[in-house]
C-alpha positions in Angstrom: -56.6 78.4 -20.4 -54.0 75.7 -19.5 -57.0 73.2 -18.3 -58.3 73.8 -21.7 -55.0 73.2 -23.5 -54.7 70.0 -21.4 -58.1 68.9 -22.2 -57.0 69.0 -25.9 -53.8 67.2 -25.8 -54.0 65.0 -22.7 -57.6 64.6 -21.8 -56.9 61.3 -19.9 -54.7 63.2 -17.4 -57.4 65.6 -16.4 -60.1 62.8 -16.7 -57.9 60.6 -14.2 -57.6 63.5 -11.6 -61.2 64.1 -11.6 -62.0 60.5 -11.2 -60.0 60.6 -8.1 -61.6 63.7 -6.9 -65.2 62.4 -7.3 -64.0 59.0 -5.4 -62.4 61.2 -2.5 -65.9 63.1 -2.1 -67.7 59.8 -0.8 -64.9 58.7 1.8 -66.0 59.0 5.2 -64.4 61.6 6.9 -62.4 62.6 3.7 -61.4 66.1 2.6 -62.7 67.7 -0.6 -60.1 68.6 -2.6 -59.5 71.2 -5.0 -57.0 69.8 -7.8 -57.5 72.7 -10.2 -54.4 74.6 -9.3 -52.0 71.1 -9.2 -53.6 70.3 -12.8 -52.5 74.0 -13.8 -49.1 73.5 -12.3 -48.8 69.8 -14.2 -49.8 71.3 -17.5 -48.1 74.5 -17.3 -45.8 75.8 -20.4 -46.1 72.5 -22.2 -43.1 71.3 -19.8 -44.9 68.2 -18.8 -42.3 66.1 -20.9 -39.6 67.4 -18.9 -40.1 66.5 -15.4 -37.7 64.4 -13.8 -38.2 60.7 -13.4 -37.2 58.3 -10.4 -36.3 54.6 -11.8 -38.8 52.7 -10.2 -40.8 54.8 -7.3 -42.4 51.7 -5.5 -38.8 50.2 -4.7 -36.4 53.0 -4.6 -36.1 55.5 -1.6 -34.0 57.7 -4.0 -36.9 59.0 -5.8 -38.6 60.0 -2.4 -35.5 61.9 -1.2 -35.0 63.5 -4.7 -38.6 64.2 -5.3 -40.1 65.2 -2.2 -37.1 67.4 -0.6 -36.9 70.5 -3.2 -40.0 72.0 -1.6 -37.3 74.1 0.6 -35.5 75.3 -2.7 -36.0 78.9 -3.5 -38.6 79.5 -6.2 -37.2 80.7 -9.9 -39.0 82.7 -11.8 -40.6 81.3 -14.9 -39.5 83.8 -17.2 -35.9 82.6 -16.9 -36.9 78.8 -17.2 -38.2 79.7 -20.8 -35.0 81.4 -21.5 -32.8 78.5 -20.3 -30.5 77.1 -22.8 -31.1 73.5 -23.6 -29.6 71.2 -21.0 -26.8 68.7 -22.0 -27.9 65.1 -21.6 -26.6 62.6 -19.2 -24.2 61.0 -21.5 -22.6 63.9 -23.1 -22.1 65.7 -19.8 -20.4 62.8 -17.9 -18.2 61.5 -20.6 -15.0 61.1 -18.9 -16.1 61.6 -15.5 -13.9 61.2 -12.7 -15.4 58.9 -10.2 -13.4 58.7 -6.8 -13.1 55.6 -5.3 -14.6 56.0 -1.7 -15.3 53.8 1.1 -18.6 51.2 0.6 -20.9 53.0 3.0 -24.4 53.4 3.8 -26.5 56.0 2.5 -26.6 57.6 5.7 -22.7 58.1 5.8 -21.6 62.1 5.2 -19.3 63.5 2.7 -16.7 64.3 5.6 -16.0 60.6 6.4 -14.5 60.6 2.9 -12.1 63.5 2.8 -9.0 61.6 0.6 -10.8 59.6 -2.0 -8.8 57.7 -4.6 -9.8 58.7 -7.9 -10.1 56.4 -10.9 -10.8 57.4 -14.6 -13.5 55.5 -16.3 -13.4 56.1 -20.1 -16.6 55.2 -22.4 -16.1 52.2 -24.3 -19.4 53.1 -26.4 -20.6 56.4 -28.4 -22.4 59.0 -26.6 -25.8 57.9 -28.3 -25.9 54.9 -26.0 -27.5 55.1 -22.5 -24.5 54.6 -19.8 -24.3 53.7 -16.4 -21.8 53.9 -13.6 -23.8 51.9 -11.1 -21.7 49.1 -11.3 -18.8 50.9 -9.6 -21.0 50.6 -6.4 -20.1 47.8 -4.1 -23.3 47.1 -2.7 -26.6 46.4 -4.3 -28.7 49.1 -2.4 -26.2 51.7 -3.8 -26.1 50.1 -7.2 -29.9 50.2 -7.6 -30.0 53.8 -6.3 -27.3 55.1 -8.4 -28.9 53.4 -11.6 -32.5 54.8 -10.6 -31.0 58.3 -10.4 -29.3 58.0 -13.5 -32.5 56.7 -15.2 -34.7 59.4 -13.5 -32.1 62.0 -14.8 -32.3 60.7 -18.4 -36.1 61.4 -18.4 -35.9 64.4 -16.6 -33.1 66.0 -19.2 -35.2 64.6 -22.1 -37.7 67.2 -23.5 -39.4 64.4 -25.3 -40.2 62.4 -22.3 -43.5 60.6 -22.4 -46.0 63.0 -20.3 -48.0 60.1 -18.8 -44.6 58.4 -17.6 -43.5 61.6 -16.1 -46.8 62.0 -14.4 -46.6 58.6 -12.9 -43.1 59.0 -11.6 -43.3 62.3 -10.0 -46.6 62.4 -8.8 -44.8 63.2 -5.3 -42.8 66.0 -6.5 -44.1 69.4 -5.0 -42.0 71.7 -7.3 -42.0 69.7 -10.6 -42.4 73.4 -12.2 -39.1 74.5 -10.9 -37.1 72.4 -13.6 -34.2 75.0 -14.1 -33.7 75.3 -10.0 -33.8 71.4 -9.7 -31.2 70.7 -12.3 -28.0 71.3 -10.8 -29.1 69.6 -7.4 -30.3 66.6 -9.5 -27.1 66.6 -11.4 -25.0 66.9 -8.5 -26.5 63.5 -7.1 -25.9 61.7 -10.4 -22.3 62.5 -10.7 -21.2 62.3 -7.3 -18.3 60.1 -6.6 -18.7 56.6 -5.5 -19.2 56.2 -2.0 -20.7 59.6 -1.5 -24.3 59.8 -0.1 -26.9 59.6 -2.7 -29.5 61.4 -0.7 -30.1 64.6 0.8 -30.3 64.1 4.7 -32.3 67.5 5.2 -35.3 66.6 3.1 -38.1 64.2 4.4 -38.7 60.6 3.5 -41.9 59.4 2.8 -43.1 56.1 4.3 -45.7 55.1 1.9 -46.6 51.5 1.9 -44.1 50.9 4.6 -41.2 51.8 2.4 -38.0 51.8 4.3 -39.3 49.9 7.2 -39.6 46.4 5.9 -36.1 45.2 6.1 -34.6 48.0 8.4 -30.9 47.8 9.7 -30.5 47.0 13.5 -28.2 48.9 15.9 -26.0 47.7 18.4 -28.8 47.5 20.8 -30.8 45.7 18.6 -33.2 48.6 17.9 -34.6 48.9 14.1 -32.8 52.0 12.3 -35.6 53.6 10.4 -34.8 56.3 7.8 -34.5 59.6 9.5 -37.2 62.4 9.0 -39.6 60.1 7.9 -43.2 60.8 7.7 -46.3 60.3 5.6 -47.1 62.7 2.6 -49.5 65.5 3.6 -48.8 68.8 1.9 -47.9 67.3 -1.4 -51.1 65.2 -2.1 -53.3 68.0 -0.3 -55.4 65.4 0.8 -54.2 64.2 4.4 -54.9 66.6 7.3 -52.0 68.4 9.2 -51.0 66.8 12.4 -48.4 67.5 14.7 -45.0 65.6 14.5 -44.9 62.1 16.3 -43.3 58.7 15.8 -41.1 58.7 12.6 -42.9 56.2 11.1 -46.4 58.4 11.6 -48.8 55.6 11.9 -51.8 56.2 9.1 -55.2 55.8 10.1 -57.5 53.7 7.8 -59.3 56.7 6.2 -55.7 57.9 5.2 -54.7 54.7 3.8 -57.9 54.7 1.7 -57.3 58.1 0.5 -53.8 57.0 -0.4 -54.9 54.0 -2.2 -57.1 56.3 -4.3 -54.4 58.2 -5.6 -52.4 55.0 -6.5 -50.3 54.8 -3.5 -51.8 51.7 -2.1 -49.9 48.3 -1.4 -46.7 47.6 -0.1 -43.8 49.7 -1.0 -40.1 49.0 -0.9 -36.9 51.4 -0.9 -33.5 50.1 -2.3 -32.6 48.8 1.2 -35.7 46.9 1.6 -35.3 45.4 -2.0 -31.6 44.1 -1.1 -33.1 42.9 2.6 -35.9 40.9 0.7 -33.7 39.3 -1.4 -31.0 38.3 1.0 -33.8 37.1 3.3 -34.6 34.5 0.5 -31.0 33.4 0.1 -30.0 35.7 -2.8 -26.4 37.0 -2.3 -25.8 40.2 -4.5 -22.9 41.9 -2.6 -20.4 40.3 -5.1 -22.5 40.6 -8.4 -25.7 41.6 -9.3 -25.3 39.9 -13.1 -24.7 36.3 -11.7 -25.8 36.3 -8.0 -25.3 33.4 -6.2 -28.2 31.5 -3.9 -27.9 29.6 -0.7 -30.3 27.6 1.2 -32.1 29.4 4.0 -33.1 27.0 6.8 -36.4 27.1 8.5 -37.1 28.9 11.5 -37.2 25.6 13.7 -33.5 24.9 12.5 -34.3 21.9 10.9 -33.2 23.1 7.4 -30.5 21.4 5.6 -26.5 22.8 5.1 -26.5 26.2 3.2 -25.2 25.3 -0.4 -25.0 27.5 -3.6 -26.9 26.5 -6.6 -27.0 27.8 -9.9 -30.8 28.3 -10.3 -33.9 28.5 -8.0 -37.5 27.2 -7.9 -38.4 29.8 -10.2 -35.9 28.8 -13.0 -36.4 25.2 -12.5 -40.5 25.7 -12.9 -39.8 27.3 -16.1 -37.4 24.7 -17.5 -40.2 22.0 -16.6 -42.5 23.9 -18.3 -40.3 24.5 -21.3 -39.7 21.0 -21.4 -43.4 20.2 -21.1 -44.4 22.4 -24.1 -41.3 20.8 -26.3 -42.9 17.4 -25.1 -46.3 18.1 -26.2 -44.9 19.8 -29.4 -43.0 16.8 -30.4 -45.4 13.9 -29.1 -48.0 14.7 -31.4 -45.8 15.7 -34.3 -46.0 11.9 -36.1 -49.9 11.8 -35.6 -50.1 15.2 -37.3 -47.8 13.8 -40.2 -50.1 10.8 -40.6 -53.4 12.9 -41.1 -52.1 15.6 -43.0 -53.1 14.0 -46.4 -56.6 13.5 -45.3 -57.1 16.7 -43.7 -59.9 19.3 -44.4 -61.2 17.0 -47.5 -57.9 17.0 -49.1 -58.2 13.3 -49.9 -61.2 10.7 -48.9 -60.4 7.9 -46.7 -61.4 5.6 -49.2 -58.3 6.3 -51.4 -55.8 5.2 -48.6 -53.5 2.7 -50.4 -52.4 -0.6 -48.9 -48.6 0.6 -48.8 -50.0 4.0 -46.9 -51.8 1.8 -44.5 -48.7 -0.5 -44.0 -46.7 2.7 -43.3 -48.9 4.1 -40.8 -49.1 0.9 -38.8 -45.5 0.6 -38.9 -45.3 4.2 -37.4 -47.9 3.3 -34.4 -46.2 0.0 -33.5 -42.6 0.9 -34.0 -42.7 4.1 -32.6 -46.0 5.5 -31.1 -47.4 2.2 -29.3 -45.1 -0.8 -29.4 -46.2 -1.3 -25.6 -50.2 -1.7 -26.7 -49.5 -3.6 -30.1 -47.5 -6.1 -28.1 -50.2 -6.5 -25.5 -52.8 -6.7 -27.8 -51.3 -9.6 -29.5 -51.0 -11.5 -26.3 -54.4 -10.9 -25.4 -56.1 -11.7 -28.6 -54.0 -15.1 -28.4 -55.5 -15.8 -24.9 -58.8 -14.7 -26.0 -58.7 -17.4 -28.7 -59.1 -20.0 -26.1 -62.4 -18.5 -24.8 -64.1 -20.0 -27.8 -65.2 -23.3 -26.8 -64.8 -24.8 -30.4 -61.0 -23.3 -30.6 -59.9 -24.5 -27.2 -61.3 -27.8 -27.7 -59.0 -28.1 -31.0 -56.0 -27.0 -29.2 -57.0 -29.9 -26.6 -57.4 -32.5 -29.1 -54.3 -31.8 -31.5 -51.7 -32.2 -28.4 -50.9 -28.4 -28.7 -52.4 -27.3 -25.3 -49.7 -29.2 -23.2 -47.1 -27.9 -20.8 -44.3 -29.1 -23.7 -45.9 -27.7 -26.7 -47.9 -24.4 -25.6 -44.9 -22.5 -25.1 -43.5 -23.0 -28.8 -47.0 -22.6 -30.2 -47.2 -19.3 -28.4 -44.1 -18.1 -30.1 -44.5 -19.3 -33.3 -48.2 -17.8 -33.5 -46.4 -14.4 -32.5 -43.8 -14.6 -34.9 -46.1 -15.2 -37.5 -48.4 -12.2 -36.5 -45.2 -9.7 -36.3 -44.1 -11.0 -39.5 -47.3 -10.3 -41.2 -48.1 -6.7 -39.4 -44.5 -5.6 -40.0 -43.8 -6.3 -43.6 -45.6 -5.0 -46.9 -48.1 -6.8 -48.2 -45.8 -7.6 -51.4 -42.8 -8.6 -49.6 -41.7 -12.3 -49.4 -41.8 -12.5 -45.7 -45.5 -11.1 -45.4 -46.8 -13.5 -48.0 -44.7 -16.5 -46.6 -46.0 -15.7 -43.0 -49.6 -15.7 -44.4 -49.1 -18.7 -46.4 -47.9 -20.7 -43.4 -50.7 -19.7 -41.5 -53.2 -20.9 -44.4 -51.5 -24.1 -44.5 -51.7 -24.9 -40.7 -55.5 -24.1 -40.8 -56.4 -25.7 -44.0 -56.7 -29.3 -42.9 -58.8 -28.2 -39.8 -61.0 -25.9 -41.8 -61.7 -28.8 -44.2 -62.6 -31.2 -41.3 -65.0 -28.3 -39.9 -62.9 -28.1 -36.7 -62.2 -24.3 -37.3 -65.1 -22.5 -38.8 -65.3 -19.7 -40.7 -66.8 -17.5 -38.1 -63.9 -18.9 -35.8 -61.6 -17.3 -38.0 -63.6 -14.1 -38.5 -63.6 -13.7 -35.0 -59.5 -14.3 -34.6 -59.3 -11.4 -37.3 -61.5 -9.1 -35.6 -60.1 -9.8 -32.2 -56.7 -8.9 -33.2 -58.2 -5.6 -34.5 -60.3 -5.1 -31.2 -57.6 -5.3 -29.2 -55.3 -3.0 -31.0 -57.7 -0.4 -30.8 -59.0 -1.3 -27.0 -55.7 -1.6 -25.3 -54.3 1.7 -27.2 -57.3 3.9 -26.1 -57.2 2.5 -22.9 -53.6 2.4 -21.7 -51.8 4.7 -24.0 -51.3 8.4 -23.8 -53.8 9.2 -26.9 -56.4 7.5 -28.6 -56.2 6.2 -32.0 -57.4 8.8 -34.8 -59.9 8.2 -37.6 -57.1 8.1 -40.0 -54.9 5.2 -37.8 -58.4 3.4 -37.5 -58.9 3.5 -41.5 -55.2 2.1 -41.8 -56.0 -0.8 -39.3 -59.3 -1.2 -41.5 -57.3 -1.7 -44.9 -54.7 -4.1 -43.3 -57.3 -6.4 -41.7 -59.4 -6.4 -44.6 -56.3 -7.2 -46.9 -55.2 -9.9 -44.2 -58.7 -11.4 -44.3 -58.7 -11.8 -47.7 -55.2 -13.5 -47.9 -56.5 -15.7 -45.3 -59.4 -16.8 -47.1 -61.8 -15.5 -44.5 -65.3 -14.6 -45.8 -66.8 -11.3 -44.9 -70.4 -12.3 -45.4 -71.4 -12.0 -41.6 -70.9 -8.2 -42.3 -73.7 -6.2 -42.6 -72.0 -4.2 -45.6 -70.6 -7.1 -47.3 -72.6 -7.0 -50.4 -72.8 -3.3 -50.8 -69.5 -2.7 -49.9 -67.6 -0.4 -47.3 -67.1 3.4 -47.8 -63.3 2.9 -46.4 -61.2 1.1 -43.8 -62.7 3.0 -40.9 -66.2 1.7 -42.0 -64.7 -1.9 -42.3 -62.8 -1.6 -39.0 -66.0 -0.4 -37.1 -68.2 -3.1 -38.5 -65.9 -5.9 -37.8 -65.3 -4.8 -34.3 -69.2 -4.9 -33.6 -69.4 -8.4 -34.9 -66.6 -9.7 -33.0 -68.2 -8.6 -30.0 -71.5 -9.7 -30.6 -69.9 -13.0 -31.7 -68.2 -13.5 -28.2 -71.2 -12.8 -26.5 -73.1 -15.4 -28.3 -70.6 -18.1 -28.3 -68.2 -17.5 -25.4 -69.2 -19.5 -22.6 -67.1 -21.3 -19.7 -66.0 -24.8 -20.5 -63.6 -27.4 -19.2 -61.3 -26.9 -22.1 -61.4 -22.9 -21.5 -60.2 -23.6 -18.1 -57.3 -26.0 -19.2 -56.5 -23.4 -21.7 -55.7 -20.9 -19.6 -53.9 -23.2 -16.8 -51.4 -24.7 -19.3 -50.7 -21.0 -21.0 -50.5 -19.0 -17.6 -50.2 -21.2 -14.7 -47.5 -23.7 -16.3 -45.5 -20.9 -17.8 -45.2 -19.2 -14.1 -45.0 -22.8 -12.4 -41.4 -21.8 -11.4 -42.4 -18.8 -9.5 -44.0 -18.3 -6.1 -47.8 -18.8 -6.0 -48.8 -15.4 -5.3 -47.2 -14.4 -8.5 -49.5 -16.8 -10.5 -52.7 -15.1 -8.8 -51.5 -11.8 -9.5 -51.0 -12.5 -13.2 -54.5 -14.1 -13.6 -56.0 -11.3 -11.8 -54.2 -8.7 -13.8 -55.2 -10.7 -17.0 -58.8 -10.6 -15.6 -58.7 -7.1 -15.2 -57.9 -6.5 -19.0 -60.8 -8.3 -20.1 -64.4 -7.6 -20.3 -67.0 -9.7 -18.1 -67.8 -12.3 -21.2 -64.4 -13.2 -21.9 -63.3 -13.2 -18.2 -66.0 -15.2 -17.2 -65.3 -17.8 -20.2 -61.6 -18.1 -19.5 -62.3 -18.9 -15.8 -60.2 -16.0 -14.7 -60.7 -14.0 -11.2 -61.5 -10.3 -11.2 -59.0 -8.3 -9.1 -60.0 -7.0 -5.6 -60.4 -3.1 -4.9 -57.0 -2.6 -3.7 -55.2 -4.4 -6.7 -57.4 -3.1 -9.0 -56.9 0.6 -8.0 -53.0 0.0 -7.8 -53.2 -1.6 -11.4 -55.2 1.3 -12.6 -52.9 4.2 -11.0 -49.9 2.6 -12.7 -51.8 2.7 -15.9 -52.7 6.5 -15.6 -49.4 7.3 -14.1 -47.8 5.8 -17.2 -50.1 7.9 -19.5 -49.5 11.0 -17.8 -45.7 10.6 -18.1 -45.5 9.7 -21.6 -47.9 12.3 -22.7 -46.1 15.1 -20.7 -42.6 14.0 -19.9 -41.5 11.8 -22.5 -40.0 12.8 -25.8 -41.3 10.5 -28.5 -39.3 7.3 -29.6 -36.5 8.4 -31.9 -35.7 5.1 -33.0 -37.8 2.3 -34.5 -38.6 -0.7 -32.2 -38.4 -3.6 -34.7 -40.9 -6.5 -34.4 -38.4 -8.8 -35.8 -35.0 -9.3 -37.4 -34.5 -7.2 -40.4 -31.6 -9.6 -41.7 -31.3 -13.8 -41.2 -28.1 -14.9 -39.2 -25.2 -15.1 -41.5 -24.4 -18.5 -40.3 -27.5 -20.1 -40.5 -29.5 -18.4 -42.9 -32.5 -18.3 -40.4 -34.1 -15.5 -38.4 -33.4 -15.1 -34.6 -36.0 -13.8 -32.3 -36.0 -12.2 -28.9 -36.8 -13.6 -25.6 -40.6 -13.2 -24.8 -41.0 -16.0 -22.4 -38.9 -17.8 -20.1 -38.1 -20.3 -22.8 -35.6 -19.0 -25.2 -37.3 -20.2 -28.7 -35.2 -19.1 -31.6 -32.9 -17.2 -29.8 -29.2 -16.7 -31.0 -26.8 -17.9 -28.2 -24.2 -15.0 -27.5 -22.7 -13.6 -24.3 -25.0 -10.8 -24.1 -28.1 -13.3 -24.5 -26.7 -15.8 -22.0 -24.8 -13.6 -19.3 -26.4 -10.2 -19.7 -28.4 -8.4 -16.8 -31.7 -10.1 -18.7 -30.3 -13.7 -18.7 -29.5 -13.4 -15.4 -32.8 -12.3 -14.3 -34.4 -15.1 -16.2 -31.8 -18.0 -14.7 -32.8 -16.5 -11.2 -36.6 -17.0 -12.1 -36.1 -20.5 -13.3 -35.9 -19.8 -17.1 -33.4 -21.2 -19.6 -30.7 -19.4 -21.7 -30.2 -19.6 -25.4 -28.4 -23.0 -26.1 -30.0 -24.8 -23.4 -30.7 -28.6 -24.2 -29.1 -28.5 -27.6 -31.3 -27.7 -30.3 -34.7 -28.1 -27.8 -35.5 -24.4 -28.5 -34.3 -24.2 -32.0 -31.0 -21.6 -31.3 -30.4 -21.6 -35.4 -33.4 -19.5 -35.9 -36.6 -19.9 -37.5 -37.7 -20.3 -41.1 -41.0 -18.9 -42.4 -41.4 -22.0 -44.6 -41.5 -24.3 -41.9 -42.4 -22.7 -38.8 -45.1 -24.5 -36.8 -45.8 -27.7 -34.9 -43.1 -30.3 -35.0 -45.4 -32.6 -37.3 -45.8 -30.3 -39.9 -42.3 -28.7 -40.0 -41.1 -30.1 -43.4 -44.5 -30.3 -45.1 -46.8 -27.8 -47.0 -44.1 -26.2 -49.5 -46.1 -26.9 -52.5 -49.6 -25.7 -51.2 -47.6 -22.3 -49.6 -46.2 -21.8 -53.0 -49.3 -21.7 -54.8 -50.9 -19.6 -51.9 -48.2 -17.2 -52.3 -48.8 -16.8 -55.9 -52.6 -15.8 -55.4 -51.4 -13.3 -52.6 -49.0 -11.7 -55.0 -51.8 -11.3 -57.5 -54.0 -9.3 -55.0 -51.4 -6.9 -54.4 -52.2 -5.1 -57.7 -55.1 -3.7 -55.9 -53.5 -0.6 -54.1 -56.8 0.9 -53.1 -58.9 -1.6 -51.3 -62.1 0.5 -51.0 -61.6 3.0 -54.0 -64.8 1.7 -55.4 -66.5 0.0 -52.7 -65.9 -3.2 -53.9 -67.8 -6.3 -52.2 -66.1 -7.5 -49.4 -66.6 -11.3 -49.9 -63.5 -13.5 -50.5 -64.0 -15.5 -53.8 -63.1 -19.1 -52.5 -63.6 -20.4 -56.2 
């Protein structure tokens, strides 16, 4: 009858027992078990919810003592149990309880050792509906854990609505769980015992399942381990192990018996409260003074080579959690800016062809001022170097007198400034228009003389775009997205138009490009093909590198120059490296360069929060005294740097002095410390020339700013020179 009732109310309990029985039948040497009576006892009178509970059975010796020992208590008639009044709960029954303050003894101490305890009253500071504990009054961690376990178990034991699954899990070892009325006063006596009194009944057996009570045993004066008294393995309670004569207190378990225990859910290592305390102490966790705020000390290794013990506020686990949490924050913040850039064009909200010039400028500003300032700076330098790999360009540099030690430094800085001004300022701004107009004027006479071809200028434009994409994708913590590539395409198309560069060599010039991404891909493809066709090693190419690289490093040891040349060679493909007569690094140096690059990528991606402030490419405001714009140091020569204490005697300035460089103000006005003017910047012979031509060009550029979406109608990409 009871089994039928249990099948209807808790079929999973009976099913679990039946599966255990089926598996026991196939164990070699195992005994067939009749669990029908046990199941009947578990389900009787619907009192399954009233069984006592032990806080953490695998870790608490109290659960074994309280659970296993009540087999010696006389039976109580079930009729009396059914008529028993509802038992009071722990919080109501112990309110205002007097807890004598006794000595801090171990569980084995007897009540006779504390004949004259000092009593102290503990008033409840919360309502009776809240769970309360007196475990904090104990002065050892093992006793605090044991008392709390008993209190928790008694709460479940006294609650008629306890989950039967939880009751069965916690009280599987209790042979007299039907005798709730008989167990209640003994259980209550343990829970309400005075501080320092024994929390165990010494006459009851202690089950050593999984080595409980033996992992961190106390040591007596003779150096022998002290195991719990009256300890043995469970036999009669489980009903599966054969009876044997009493032997060693630990009662070694055979392999068959261990397998039977594992089938019943008692496998693995089990700790009692003292084992838990010993385990933590062995690892440096000190719990004697406070369980809430434990301290830790370094535990020396067994060979005695450990450091001195020291208290720390968190252990390796907490440190790992902090690192993992920080990495999660970095990952979220790192991709936040890219997500904001892509949002307007995600999931078909807008076509890339609708990207405006202002949007492209804003995206590029985000990339070069926040996301990839290093990559954009390196890309400009590599593009400037690769210009000398085209024979017509390197020959022009040589015949104009700009490719020498005296002028090469200024030419490099002037080109860098003009590119920075064009890339960092909006198309409709005065500084962008002046920078582009100045470049057009400096190129104009060479274009008229056919010393600079349209293909050379288209390659220069495309190489600037190609190197940005190449350096970012190769050396940064993430690659560029299609939206960002589209923005670069929009910018370079506008810049090419403003510089008067025809696009008729590109495949889609006549029918038009779909969007900036389409234009960027075509321009990059053409640039690579052009380099393969015309980039050949020549004497002027080699001279170009020796001036811009070797001469700039002439004040440093020779090995520095060799290392820089090889580092530049590693950044170029075979075609351009061969054309520039640069050396490829050896395997050791190449491995070092790749390792540094990959380590930087990993650090930025996982451990570095995104840049909070913009890294401006040029000065936002002119010098208040001169009205000109100052420039930061980019070489050992202080071109356009404002003289002040920091630029002359700061850490960077001292390092430059040590390397043989110059500081601002050196040699008077040689390096133009007043600043630069976009209307006059360039080679000295052209300094005061071209004002009228530039103003005319500026007006043309202003008229082009009216077209806000360069690809909205898939316009013809050719530039009308008429």
